[in-house]
C-alpha positions in Angstrom: 0.0 0.0 0.0 1.2 3.5 -0.9 -0.3 6.6 0.7 1.3 9.6 -1.0 -0.4 12.7 -2.4 2.4 13.9 -4.7 1.7 12.2 -8.0 5.2 11.9 -9.4 6.6 10.6 -6.1 3.7 8.1 -5.8 4.3 7.0 -9.4 8.1 6.5 -8.8 7.5 4.5 -5.7 4.8 2.4 -7.4 7.0 1.7 -10.4 9.9 0.7 -8.3 7.8 -1.6 -6.1 6.3 -3.3 -9.2 9.8 -3.7 -10.6 10.8 -5.4 -7.4 7.9 -7.8 -7.7 5.3 -6.2 -5.4 1.6 -5.8 -6.2 0.7 -2.3 -5.2 -2.5 -1.2 -3.5 -3.1 2.5 -4.3 -1.4 4.9 -4.4 -3.9 6.7 -2.2 -3.8 10.5 -2.2 -6.6 10.8 0.4 -6.5 9.6 4.0 -10.1 8.6 3.9 -9.6 6.4 0.8 -6.7 4.6 2.5 -8.8 4.0 5.6 -11.6 2.5 3.5 -9.1 0.2 1.8 -8.0 -1.0 5.2 -11.6 -2.1 6.1 -11.8 -4.5 3.3 -10.6 -8.1 3.1 -7.8 -7.5 0.6 -5.4 -6.1 3.2 -1.8 -5.1 2.2 1.2 -7.0 3.4 3.0 -3.7 4.1 2.7 0.0 3.5 4.7 3.2 2.7 3.2 6.4 4.1 3.9 10.0 3.6 3.1 12.0 6.8 1.4 14.9 5.2 -1.5 14.0 2.9 -3.2 17.1 1.5 -2.7 19.0 4.7 -3.7 16.1 7.0 -1.4 13.8 9.0 -1.5 10.1 8.0 -1.4 8.9 11.6 -5.0 7.5 11.5 -3.8 5.2 8.7 -0.7 4.3 10.6 -2.8 3.5 13.7 -5.0 1.2 11.6 -2.0 -0.6 10.1 -0.5 -1.0 13.6 -3.8 -2.4 14.9 -3.8 -5.0 12.1 -0.1 -5.8 12.6 0.8 -4.7 9.1 4.4 -3.4 8.7 4.8 0.1 7.4 7.4 2.9 7.0 7.2 6.6 6.7 8.7 8.2 3.5 8.5 11.9 4.2 10.1 15.3 4.3 9.0 15.7 7.9 11.3 15.4 10.9 11.1 12.8 13.7 9.5 15.2 16.1 6.3 15.2 14.0 5.7 11.6 14.7 3.6 10.8 17.8 5.4 8.8 20.5 3.4 5.7 20.0 4.7 5.5 16.4 8.3 6.6 17.1 9.5 3.1 16.5 8.4 3.2 12.8 11.3 3.7 10.4 11.3 7.1 8.8 13.0 7.8 5.5 13.6 11.3 4.1 12.5 12.0 0.6 13.8 11.5 -2.0 14.1 7.9 -0.8 15.5 4.8 -2.6 12.7 2.3 -2.9 15.1 -0.6 -2.3 15.8 0.9 1.1 12.1 1.0 1.8 11.7 -2.7 0.8 14.6 -3.7 3.0 13.1 -1.9 6.0 9.7 -3.6 5.4 11.4 -7.0 5.0 13.2 -6.4 8.3 9.9 -5.8 10.0 8.6 -9.1 8.6 11.7 -10.9 10.0 11.2 -9.2 13.4 7.6 -10.3 13.5 8.6 -13.9 12.6 11.1 -14.0 15.5 8.5 -12.7 18.0 6.0 -15.4 16.9 3.5 -12.8 15.7 2.2 -13.0 12.2 
């Protein structure tokens, strides 16, 4: 899942993810649309979130992903202080970001969840 409101950035991330073998859900340029997608049965395996989506913080989406134990990262121009304490453990990458680094971070989260016994 990609939640990003800047078209070219979303397109670049999407193309890179597809090239790496991922099936992309989105990109979503509205928080409400991303939240609706997370209510369905076809949930993503992982997500990449920008923090500022059309003037709104993406944290409701991050909270929903966390509740559903779906790994995610932030790809943003915002500093760490913007992120609420309960999400401070989530990796944050500054734009422009190398999509391969995003994938590695997400794969690392999968490995951590396997070690803890959570799925």
